[in-house]
C-alpha positions as CSV (number, residue, x, y, z in Angstrom):
1,X,-10.0,-44.3,2.3
2,X,-9.3,-43.3,-1.2
3,X,-10.5,-40.6,-3.5
4,X,-12.1,-37.3,-2.3
5,X,-14.2,-37.7,1.0
6,X,-17.2,-35.4,1.3
7,X,-18.7,-33.5,4.1
8,X,-21.1,-36.3,5.1
9,X,-18.5,-38.9,5.1
10,X,-16.2,-36.6,7.0
11,X,-18.5,-36.1,9.7
12,X,-19.6,-39.8,10.0
13,X,-15.7,-40.7,10.5
14,X,-15.7,-38.2,13.3
15,X,-19.1,-39.0,14.9
16,X,-20.0,-35.4,14.6
17,X,-22.8,-33.4,12.8
18,X,-22.2,-32.0,9.4
19,X,-22.8,-28.6,10.7
20,X,-20.3,-28.9,13.6
21,X,-17.7,-30.2,11.1
22,X,-18.3,-27.3,8.7
23,X,-18.3,-25.0,11.5
24,X,-15.1,-26.2,12.9
25,X,-13.4,-26.1,9.3
26,X,-14.5,-22.3,8.9
27,X,-13.1,-21.4,12.3
28,X,-16.3,-20.6,14.2
29,X,-15.4,-19.5,17.6
30,X,-18.1,-21.5,19.4
31,X,-16.6,-24.7,18.2
32,X,-13.8,-25.8,20.9
33,X,-10.3,-25.6,19.7
34,X,-9.7,-29.3,20.4
35,X,-12.6,-30.2,18.0
36,X,-11.4,-27.8,15.3
37,X,-7.8,-29.3,15.5
38,X,-9.3,-32.9,15.3
39,X,-11.5,-31.9,12.4
40,X,-8.6,-30.3,10.5
41,X,-6.5,-33.4,10.9
42,X,-9.2,-35.9,9.7
43,X,-10.0,-33.6,6.8
44,X,-6.3,-33.7,5.8
45,X,-5.8,-37.4,6.4
46,X,-8.9,-38.3,4.4
47,X,-8.3,-35.9,1.5
48,X,-11.5,-33.9,2.0
49,X,-12.2,-31.2,-0.4
50,X,-14.7,-28.7,0.5
51,X,-17.9,-28.2,-1.7
52,X,-18.6,-24.4,-1.6
53,X,-22.3,-25.0,-2.2
54,X,-22.6,-27.7,0.5
55,X,-20.7,-25.6,2.9
56,X,-23.0,-22.8,2.2
57,X,-26.0,-24.8,2.9
58,X,-24.7,-26.0,5.9
59,X,-23.5,-22.7,7.2
60,X,-26.1,-20.4,5.8
61,X,-23.3,-18.5,3.8
62,X,-23.0,-17.8,0.3
63,X,-19.4,-18.9,0.6
64,X,-18.3,-16.0,-1.8
65,X,-16.4,-12.7,-1.5
66,X,-17.3,-9.7,-3.7
67,X,-14.7,-7.5,-5.0
68,X,-16.8,-4.7,-6.3
69,X,-15.1,-2.5,-9.1
70,X,-16.9,0.8,-9.8
71,X,-17.3,1.3,-13.5
72,X,-14.9,4.3,-13.6
73,X,-12.2,2.0,-12.2
74,X,-12.7,-1.1,-14.4
75,X,-9.3,-0.7,-15.9
76,X,-7.9,-1.5,-12.4
77,X,-8.7,-5.2,-13.3
78,X,-6.3,-5.5,-16.2
79,X,-3.4,-4.0,-14.1
80,X,-0.8,-6.4,-12.9
81,X,-0.8,-4.6,-9.4
82,X,-4.4,-5.8,-9.0
83,X,-3.8,-9.2,-10.5
84,X,-0.9,-9.6,-7.6
85,X,-3.3,-8.4,-5.0
86,X,-6.2,-10.8,-6.2
87,X,-3.6,-13.6,-6.0
88,X,-2.7,-12.8,-2.4
89,X,-6.3,-12.7,-1.5
90,X,-7.5,-15.7,-3.5
91,X,-5.0,-18.1,-1.7
92,X,-6.6,-17.1,1.7
93,X,-10.2,-17.4,0.3
94,X,-9.4,-21.0,-1.2
95,X,-8.0,-22.0,2.3
96,X,-11.2,-21.2,3.7
97,X,-13.6,-22.6,1.0
98,X,-14.7,-19.3,-0.4
99,X,-15.0,-18.1,-4.0
100,X,-13.9,-14.6,-5.1
101,X,-16.4,-12.9,-7.6
102,X,-15.5,-9.8,-9.4
103,X,-18.5,-7.5,-10.2
104,X,-18.9,-3.8,-11.3
105,X,-21.4,-1.2,-10.4
106,X,-22.1,2.1,-11.8
107,X,-20.5,5.2,-10.1
108,X,-23.6,7.4,-10.1
109,X,-25.8,4.8,-8.4
110,X,-23.3,3.2,-5.8
111,X,-25.7,3.3,-2.7
112,X,-28.5,1.6,-4.6
113,X,-26.1,-1.2,-6.0
114,X,-24.6,-1.9,-2.5
115,X,-27.9,-2.1,-1.2
116,X,-29.1,-4.6,-3.8
117,X,-25.9,-6.7,-3.2
118,X,-26.6,-7.0,0.2
119,X,-30.4,-7.7,-0.1
120,X,-29.2,-10.6,-2.9
121,X,-27.1,-12.5,-0.2
122,X,-24.7,-13.3,-3.1
123,X,-21.7,-12.3,-1.0
124,X,-20.7,-12.9,2.7
125,X,-18.4,-9.8,2.5
126,X,-17.1,-7.2,0.4
127,X,-13.7,-5.6,-0.4
128,X,-13.5,-2.0,-1.1
129,X,-10.5,-0.8,-3.2
130,X,-9.3,2.5,-4.5
131,X,-11.0,4.6,-1.6
132,X,-11.6,8.1,-2.4
133,X,-11.4,11.0,0.0
134,X,-14.7,11.1,2.0
135,X,-15.5,7.8,0.3
136,X,-19.5,7.3,0.5
137,X,-19.2,3.6,0.3
138,X,-18.0,3.3,3.7
139,X,-20.9,4.7,5.6
140,X,-23.5,3.0,3.3
141,X,-21.9,-0.3,4.0
142,X,-21.6,0.4,7.5
143,X,-25.4,1.2,7.8
144,X,-26.3,-1.9,5.7
145,X,-24.3,-4.1,7.9
146,X,-22.5,-6.2,5.4
147,X,-19.0,-7.1,6.4
148,X,-16.3,-5.2,4.4
149,X,-12.7,-4.4,4.5
150,X,-10.9,-1.4,2.9
151,X,-7.8,-1.8,1.1
152,X,-6.5,1.6,1.9
153,X,-8.5,4.1,4.0
154,X,-10.5,7.3,3.5
155,X,-9.6,10.8,4.7
156,X,-12.5,12.7,6.3
157,X,-14.4,9.6,7.2
158,X,-15.2,9.5,11.1
159,X,-16.6,6.0,11.2
160,X,-14.3,3.1,12.6
161,X,-14.0,0.4,10.0
162,X,-11.6,-2.3,9.1
163,X,-8.7,-1.4,6.5
164,X,-5.3,-2.5,5.5
165,X,-3.2,0.5,4.0
166,X,0.5,1.2,3.4
167,X,2.0,4.4,4.9
168,X,1.8,6.3,1.6
169,X,2.7,9.9,3.2
170,X,5.9,8.4,4.8
171,X,6.8,6.4,1.7
172,X,6.7,9.5,-0.6
173,X,8.3,11.7,2.0
174,X,11.3,9.1,2.2
175,X,11.4,8.8,-1.5
176,X,11.7,12.6,-1.9
177,X,14.2,13.0,0.8
178,X,16.5,10.6,-0.9
179,X,16.4,12.5,-3.9
180,X,17.1,15.7,-2.2
181,X,20.0,14.1,-0.4
182,X,21.6,13.2,-3.9
183,X,21.5,17.0,-4.8
184,X,18.2,17.1,-6.7
185,X,16.0,20.2,-6.4
186,X,13.6,20.1,-9.4
187,X,11.6,16.8,-8.6
188,X,8.5,15.8,-10.5
189,X,5.6,13.9,-8.8
190,X,3.7,11.7,-11.2
191,X,0.8,10.4,-9.0
192,X,-2.5,8.5,-9.3
193,X,-5.7,10.3,-9.8
194,X,-6.3,13.2,-7.3
195,X,-9.6,11.9,-6.1
196,X,-8.2,8.6,-4.6
197,X,-7.1,9.0,-1.1
198,X,-3.8,7.3,-1.5
199,X,-2.6,10.0,-4.1
200,X,-3.6,12.6,-1.8
201,X,-1.3,11.0,1.0
202,X,1.6,10.7,-1.4
203,X,1.5,14.3,-2.5
204,X,1.5,15.4,1.2
205,X,4.5,13.3,1.8
206,X,6.3,14.7,-1.2
207,X,5.3,18.3,-0.2
208,X,6.4,17.9,3.3
209,X,9.8,16.7,2.4
210,X,10.4,19.8,0.3
211,X,9.1,22.3,2.5
212,X,11.0,20.8,5.3
213,X,14.3,21.8,3.0
214,X,12.9,25.3,2.7
215,X,11.8,24.5,-0.8
216,X,8.6,25.8,-2.3
217,X,6.7,23.0,-4.0
218,X,6.1,23.8,-7.6
219,X,2.4,22.7,-8.9
220,X,3.7,22.6,-12.3
221,X,5.8,19.7,-11.3
222,X,3.0,17.6,-10.3
223,X,0.6,15.3,-12.7
224,X,-2.1,13.2,-11.7
225,X,-3.7,10.6,-13.9
226,X,-4.4,6.7,-14.0
227,X,-1.0,5.0,-13.3
228,X,-0.2,3.5,-16.8
229,X,2.9,3.2,-18.7
230,X,1.5,5.6,-21.2
231,X,0.9,8.2,-18.6
232,X,4.6,8.0,-17.4
233,X,5.9,8.3,-21.1
234,X,3.7,11.3,-22.0
235,X,4.3,13.3,-18.9
236,X,8.1,12.3,-18.9
237,X,8.4,13.3,-22.6
238,X,6.4,16.6,-21.9
239,X,8.7,17.5,-19.0
240,X,11.9,16.8,-20.7
241,X,10.9,18.8,-23.6
242,X,10.6,21.9,-21.4
243,X,12.9,24.9,-21.0
244,X,13.7,23.7,-17.4
245,X,13.0,20.0,-17.0
246,X,13.2,18.0,-13.7
247,X,16.4,16.1,-12.9
248,X,14.3,13.6,-11.0
249,X,10.9,11.9,-10.8
250,X,8.9,10.3,-8.0
251,X,6.3,8.2,-9.5
252,X,3.2,6.2,-8.1
253,X,3.8,2.8,-9.9
254,X,6.5,0.8,-11.5
255,X,4.5,1.0,-14.7
256,X,4.5,4.6,-14.8
257,X,8.3,4.6,-13.9
258,X,9.0,2.4,-17.0
259,X,7.1,4.9,-19.3
260,X,9.3,7.7,-17.9
261,X,12.3,5.4,-18.6
262,X,11.2,5.1,-22.1
263,X,10.6,8.8,-22.6
264,X,14.5,9.3,-21.3
265,X,15.7,6.5,-23.8
266,X,14.1,8.4,-26.6
267,X,16.3,11.5,-25.8
268,X,19.4,9.5,-25.4
269,X,19.4,10.1,-21.4
270,X,20.5,7.3,-19.1
271,X,18.3,6.5,-15.7
272,X,20.4,6.9,-12.9
273,X,23.1,9.0,-14.3
274,X,21.4,12.0,-16.3
275,X,17.9,11.7,-14.6
276,X,16.8,9.7,-11.5
277,X,13.5,8.0,-10.8
278,X,12.0,6.5,-7.5
279,X,9.0,4.3,-8.1
280,X,6.4,2.7,-5.6
281,X,5.6,-1.1,-5.4
282,X,8.2,-2.2,-7.7
283,X,7.7,-5.8,-6.9
284,X,5.1,-7.1,-9.4
285,X,5.2,-10.8,-10.2
286,X,4.5,-10.4,-13.9
287,X,7.2,-7.7,-14.5
288,X,9.9,-9.0,-11.9
289,X,12.8,-11.5,-12.7
290,X,13.8,-13.6,-9.9
291,X,17.3,-12.7,-8.3
292,X,17.7,-9.6,-10.7
293,X,19.1,-6.7,-9.5
294,X,16.3,-4.0,-9.0
295,X,16.3,-1.7,-11.9
296,X,14.4,0.9,-10.0
297,X,15.0,2.5,-6.7
298,X,11.7,2.0,-5.0
299,X,9.5,2.3,-1.8
300,X,8.8,-1.3,-1.8
301,X,5.7,-3.0,-0.2
302,X,4.1,-6.3,-1.3
303,X,0.8,-5.9,-2.8
304,X,0.2,-9.7,-2.7
305,X,1.0,-9.7,1.0
306,X,-1.7,-6.8,1.3
307,X,-4.1,-8.9,-0.6
308,X,-3.6,-11.9,1.8
309,X,-3.8,-9.6,4.7
310,X,-7.1,-8.0,3.8
311,X,-8.6,-11.5,2.9
312,X,-7.7,-12.7,6.4
313,X,-9.2,-9.7,8.1
314,X,-12.5,-10.2,6.2
315,X,-12.6,-13.9,7.0
316,X,-11.9,-13.2,10.7
317,X,-14.8,-11.0,10.7
318,X,-17.1,-13.4,9.1
319,X,-16.0,-15.8,11.7
320,X,-16.4,-13.3,14.7
321,X,-18.9,-10.6,13.7
322,X,-18.7,-8.7,17.1
323,X,-15.0,-8.3,16.8
324,X,-13.7,-4.7,17.2
325,X,-12.6,-3.0,13.7
326,X,-9.0,-3.6,13.2
327,X,-6.5,-1.4,11.3
328,X,-3.2,-2.4,9.8
329,X,-0.9,0.3,8.4
330,X,2.1,-1.3,6.4
331,X,5.4,0.2,6.2
332,X,7.5,0.5,3.1
333,X,11.4,-0.5,2.5
334,X,13.4,2.1,0.5
335,X,15.3,0.0,-1.8
336,X,18.3,1.6,-3.8
337,X,18.3,0.2,-7.4
338,X,19.9,1.5,-10.5
339,X,17.6,4.3,-11.3
340,X,18.9,6.9,-8.9
341,X,22.2,8.7,-8.5
342,X,23.7,12.5,-7.9
343,X,22.2,15.3,-9.7
344,X,24.7,16.2,-12.4
345,X,23.3,19.7,-13.0
346,X,24.3,22.7,-10.8
347,X,21.4,23.8,-8.5
348,X,21.2,26.0,-5.8
349,X,21.4,24.7,-2.3
350,X,18.4,23.7,-0.1
351,X,17.6,25.6,2.9
352,X,18.0,23.8,6.3
């Protein structure tokens, strides 16, 4: 058979109903594994290309996943980190015949907006991103009953829900300990917005590393803001102009680290020799050259892989609604790059 096969033709070739074929392709548990395998093989052989609308009619689904961005975080969609996350998720959605839709809602009316989204039937499931401490979206969506997965997690939320997160506390403790081992004592933390859960966890790791060495964390060395290059440049410049500048920085984004590096360049300082920087999530497709030596020492995790895992988790929930909530905590790898080195300024020893 030449050209593209539609669902009706595929079903006829197998002697099955269109509903059975559609459910087999979507991984419904009530379809026997032998049938699912036979349908997938035939679909590949006959060059079957699923039509999202037709699949929706056959399965009663919208065949769409909603990535809902609160209006206060719409800048996130322009961030290359978000683009990598979406690229990882989209591959999974496409494989299962789902479309992804980006939509925004007003921060001050989130509960009503999510209820309207659920009532409209526009999405089969929702991805929550940038969770806050005690995030109100989690109990709202749990009560509504629409399937959702959180990229990250929310402190102070007692409900059991599906999430994929990276171990932010451990990651930033490792980063800070590396700098302490190199002799640095004045270590600045350039973190994400303090209302976001990941930023709270990252600061906790930074503080724990310092206190375990007998060092009192200095609030004057901590800054919180949107993780942009401008943020890194502005705060890096402000710190370096001070009377007692830090000798090292731990930053929450490669973009922020690039801003700090620009501030160092402007003062004629060399990264890794005069001042050290450790970044997080330094593998960004748009900014990473293949086979290049890592410019930054980083606590590395793949946000693209996180996107794939979040999407796979949500698809599994849609195919098996009664499954127990799943939690995936990803570890980071501390990768030594060119941005760290021994502290060159005399400083007091850390207490053990």
